[in-house]
Structures are given as C-alpha cells and as structure tokens.
N, C-alpha and C positions, 0 to 999 in steps of 0.2 A: 353599346359596343357591337352587339350582334346585328343590329339594323344597319350600321354603317359598313360592317364587313359584308353583309348580304348585298348592299347596294354596289359595293366595289365589284363583287363577283358578277352581279346581274348586268352591269353596264359593259363589262368586258367579255364575258362568256359567249353571248350570242353572236359576237362579231369577230371572234378569234380566227376562225377559218378564213373569213374575208380579209382580215388584217394580214395574215400570212401569204395569201395568194395575190393580193393587190399591192400592198406596201412592201413586203419582203420579197415578193415575186418567187416564192418557193414552189417547186414542182408538186403535183398532187401527192406523190409518194412521200415527199418530205413533210407535207402538211399532215398526212395521216400519221407519220411517225411522231411528229410533234404532239398531236392530240392524244396519242397513246402514252408517250414518255412522261408527260406532265402528271396525269393521274397516277401512274405507277410510282413515280418518285414521291408523290404526296402520300400514297399509301404506306410506303416504307418509312418515311420520316415520321408520319403521324403514329405509326405502330411503335417505333422506338421511343418517342416522346410520351406516348400513352402509358407504357410500362414504367418509365422513369418517373412520371408525375405522380403515380400512385404510391411511390416509396418515399418520396421526400417532399417537404412543404415548399414547392417552388412553382406551383401552378400559375400564380399571378405573374411571375417572371417569364414563364413560358408564353403566356398570353401577350405580354409586352414585347418579347423578342419576336414572336410570330407576326405581330402587327407591324413592327418596324421593318421586318424582312419583306412583308408585302408592300409597304410604302417604298422601300428601296427598289424592289423588283419592278413595280409599276413605273416609277420614275425613270429607271434605266430603259425600260421598254418604250417609253415615250420618245426616246431619242435614237435608239439603236435600230438598225435595219439589217444587220448581219445575222443570217439564219443561225449559225452555229453558236454565236454568242447568246442569242435569244434562247436557244435550246439549253445552254448551260444555266441561264437565269431561271428558266422554268423548272429545271430539275434540282435547283438549290434554293434560292430565295423564295420563289413562288411556291415551291413544294413545301417549304417550312411554314409559309403563311397558311397553308391548308390545314395545319393542326389547330387553327383557331376554332374551327367548327366543332370538333369533338371536345376540345379542352373547355370551351364555353359551357357546354352541357355538364361536363364533369365539375367545373367550378361551381355552377349553380346548385348542383346536387349536394356538394360538400357544405356550402354555406347553409342550405336549408337543414341538412342533417345536424350541423352544429347548433342551430337555433331550435331544434326539436320539432321542425315542421314535418307533416305527413303528406304534403302536397307537391312532392317533387315531380310527379307526372304532369300536374297542371303547369308547373313552371317550365318544364321541357316543351310542352305543347305551345306555351306562349312564346318561347324562343323560336320554335319552328314556325309559328305564325309570323314572326317578324321577318323570317326568310321569305315567306310567301308575299308579304307586303313589299319587300324589296324587289321581288321578281315581277310584281304588278307594275311598279313604278320604274324599275331599272331600264328595261329595253326602250320604252319611249324616251326617257331622258338621254339614253345613249344615242338614239337616232338624231335628236336635236343637237347634241354635242358634235356628232360627226358632220352635220351640216354646217355648224358654226365654225369649227376649227380643225376638223379631221381627227385622225387617230392620236396625234400628239396631245390635243386637248382632252380626248377621251381617257387616255392613260394617266395624264396628270390629275384628272378628276378622281380616278380610281385611287391614285396615290394619296390624294387629300383625304379620301374616305378612310383609308388605313391609318393615316396620321391622326384623324379624329378618334378612331378606335383606340389607338395607342394612348392618346391623351386621357381618354375615359378610364383606361386601365390604370394609368399612372396616378390620376387624381381622385378616382372614386372607388377603386376596388382595393380591399385589404387581402393580405395573404391568408390562406386557410391551411390547416394541418389535416392530414389524413386521419381517419378514426384510429384510435389506439388499438382496438381489437374488434373484429367483426366475425361472428360465427359463419362459417362457410358450409354449404351443402357438400355431400360426398362428391369427390372429384370426378369419378366416372359418370355418375348420373348428371351432374352439372355440365360436364363437358359435352355429353351427347345432346342435351337440351339446347345448350348454347349454339353448337354448330348447326343443328337442325333449324334453330331460329334464324341464325345468320343466313343460311341457305334460303330459307323462306323469304326473308327480307330482300335478298339479292334478286331472286327470280321475280318477285312482285315489283321491285324497282325496275327491273328490265322490262316488264310489261308497261310500266309508266313511261319509261324512256322511249319505247317503241311507239306508244300512243302519240307522244309529242312529235317524233320524227315522221310518222306516217300520216298525221292528221291532214296536212295540206294536200298531200298526194292522194289520200283516200277521198277527200271532198272533191278535188278537182277531177280525178280520173274515173272515179266510181259513181259518185253522187252528182257530178257535173255542176258543182257549186263554184262560186268565185273563191279565189285563193284567200282574199282578205277575210272571208268568213272563218278560216282556220284561226287567225289571230284573235278574232272576237270570241270564238268558242274557248280557246285556251286561256284568254284573259278572264272570261266568265268563270272558268274553273278555279283559277287562282284567287279570284275575289270571293268565291263561295268557300274556299278553304279556310279563310280567316275566321268567320264565326264558328265554323264546324270544328276547327281545332280547339277553340275555347270550350265548345260544348263537350267534345270528347275528353278534354282535360278535366272538366268538372265531373264528368261521369266516372273518371278514374278514382275519385275519392269514395265512390259507392260500390264499384264493381271491379273485379280483378282485371288487371291489364291483359292477361292472356285471353280472357273472354272477349274483351272489346276488340283486340287485334284479330281474333278469329272471325268475329262479325264483320270487321272491316275487309278481311280477305274475301269473305263470301260476297260482299257488295262489289268488290273488284271483279269477281267472276261474272256476276250479273251484268255489270257495266259493259265489259268487253264482249260478252256474248250478245247482248242486245245491240251494241254498235255494229257488230259484224252483220246483223240482220237489217240494219237501217236502210231506208229507201230515200230519205230526204234529210237535208242538213239540219232542219229544225228539230228533228228527232235526236240527232247527236247533241245539239245544244241542250235539249231538255234533260238528257241523260247525264249532264255534267254534275247534277246533284249527287248521283251515285258515285261518280268519279271523285268528286271533292270529298265525299264521306269516306271513301276508300283511302284516299291520301291522308286525310286527317286522322283516321284511326291507326293505320299501319305505320305511316312515316312520322306522324305526330307523336305516337306513343311507343314506337319501336325502340328508340334509344333508351327510354325509361325502363322498358321491359328487359332489355339486355343488361342494364345496370342492376336491375333486381335479381337477375340470374347470377351476377358476379358481384355480390356485396363486398364492399371494401376496395373495389377496383373500378371506380367510376371513370377514370381516364381511359383505361384499357377497354372497358365495355363500350364507351361512346366511340372510341376509335374503331373497334371491330364493326359496330353498326354503321358508322360513316363510311368505312371501306367497302361496304356492300354496294355503294353508289357507283364508283368507277368500275367495279366488277360487272355491274348491271349494264353499263355502257358498252363493255366489250361483248356481252351476250346479245344485246339488241341489234348490233350492227349486222351480223350475218343473217339474222331473221328478217331484217328489212330488205336485204339483198334478195333473199328467197322470195319475199312477197312481191318484189319488183318483177320476178319471173312468173309467179303464179297468179298475181292479182293482189291489189292492196287490201282487199277485204280479208285476205288470209293473214294480214298483219294482226288484225284484231282477233281472229281465231287463235293464232299463236299466243297472243297476249292473254286470252281467256284461259288457255292451257297452262301458261306460266302461273297465273293467279290460282288456278285450281291446284297445281302442284304446291304452291305456297300454303294454301289452305290446308291441304292434307298433311304437310310437314308440321304445321302449327297445331292442328287438331290432334295429332298423334303424340305430341310432346308437352302435355300440360305440365306446368311448373308448380312445384309445391315449395314455396319459399320458406326459409327458416324464420323464426320469430324475429330475430335481430334484423334480418334482411328486410322484413316488412316494416319494422320500427324505423329504420333509417331511410325508407323510401318516402 
C-alpha cells in the first residue's frame, strides 16, 4: 500500500508547478498560493485524524477513506482545468489523502505491538525505504507518461495507484485496536522533548529540501557542471538511501533511537559543510554517502522516535513528525531566495547551520522512555 501511495505522490509532485502554469495557466502568485495551501490543509486534516485514530479502532477505515479520497482527487484533476475548483480539491480530497503517510506508520506500529514485536523501528525504516524506491522510479515514469498522453494520463495513473492502495487496505489489512493502557512519561518532560525533537526534524528536513532545490543551481552556477548531473546525483542519493535505511533499521534493535538519530544529524552537518567547500561535481557525488546516511538515520527513524516519545498515541506521533515536512518547505524557500542573492554556495552553508541546530536540539533532549514504551516499540 505504501509503495503505491508513494508512486502516486512521486509521479505528480515534481510536475505540479508545471501543470498549474501550463495546463491551468495560473499566474505565478496563484501557483505559489496553491503550493502553500495544499500542504497546510494536509497538516490540519492529518492532525485532526491523528488524534481521532488513537482513541477509536478505526485506523483501517481511515486508510481506506484516505486512499479513496486520493483516487477521487486525482481523477477529478485529470479533467478539470479551473484553478479555483482545483484549489478546492487540493484542500479537501487531496489533503485528506495526505493522512495516508502518518496513518500507515501508526497502523504498522499497532500491528507489531499487538503481536509482541520489538522491531517497530525496523518496520518504519522499511516503509520509509518504500517511499525512497517510489521517488527513484516515480519521476522517470512521470516523464514517460507526460510524453505519451500529457497530464490527463499522468493524473489518471496517479488515481489508479490510489485505487490499488485502497484495494490492498480492503482485502489485506485487518482493523487493529489501540492498546488498552500504556504508561506515559511525565507530561511536562515529555512535551519539552517532543517539541524539541519535532523542531530538530523540521530544521533538518528544511536542510534536505534546500539541498534538493539548490543542487542544480549550485552545480550549474558555482561548479560549472551540466544541469543533468544534478539529476544523477539526486538519483544516486535516493538509491543509496534504500540499503542504508535497512541498515539503520537493523541497528535500531541494538542501539537507542536517540543515539542513532544524533549520529545521523552529525553526518548531515558534515555533508552540508563539505559540499559548501566542494570545487568539482564529482566531490558532491561522492559525498552522497553521507547525505543518504543522514536521511536514513534522521528521516528513516524519526517517526519511530517520536512514537516512542508518545507511547499509546502512534497516530498523533506519526502525524506530528510528518507535519515537519511541509513546515520545512516553508522554511527552505526564503533561504533559497537569500542564496540567490549571496551565491548558491551559501545555500549549503545555511543547510549546515540548520543541521547543526537540529543536532544541538537532539543532543540536549535525550529521552528516557518508560518500560512500557520500550516494550511496545
């Protein structure tokens, strides 16, 4: 289910701005408003559903509803070219489909908890790995679809992916019940650690978003490389993430999640600092090992760590961690604009600073989970 949802997002996401500007003929300001409104609406709906799903045994029904909403939203987008109708769709149906991401992690954690498994972090890393696989395959598939039939075929394909995900939920997944009772850490201590952790994830995700946005500009304007090398380097990173996520997932059975994520944050600081000093594109390519390790540790294990901090609330925890991603997108935009004025090398200096801030936030908030929290992870 997670793979097909990831493919749907990966074939549509990279070409959304192009769709709005060419097919819908929206003005640049309206394109920007659309790109902000969608993530914000998804954050609100996911937050509401995250709290609701932890209180009642309806997570499977939420997954099914969200998948069907995504299917309906993509199908309608394939045929509609009126901006305001599309904006209404993205803030309702498409926003509702966004809850699939955190609810999938929450569902997996509850299933493993019911079966007495202690490898929830490994399962989460595997799910996150499927998302990386989808982003390796999705954009090239989307390019072929656009050449073959344009945006109508692209969005109908995305709708079919959501339909397959809904069929998997309906035919293969059983409903699970939340744990009857889970011991929770003191609210004040837990709250401070959770919000510091979420802030750390958000600023480090902002560094990652800035890296993707600035890569082609940095290679072209500063290192004088061909633009196509940016695609190759980003694809290399996504490919490296796959085995590394499995590796960090396996390490989570032996080492505390907090320690692994702090190590990942340190690797992120090293990557961005070294890229800011690079003089050739091959050096940036070689450094993708550090970048992929950073992503595998922080983003592959981050949701599991927040779930560990909020035992008994896997839906809310996964939603809070997932909501850091659109917040990161809002943070990275102004920094990219600043780098355009000062030079794109400063994009990576800023990214290194963001990762250093995330590292300090995590290092200063070591979590001491309760016995039950550890047992259910």
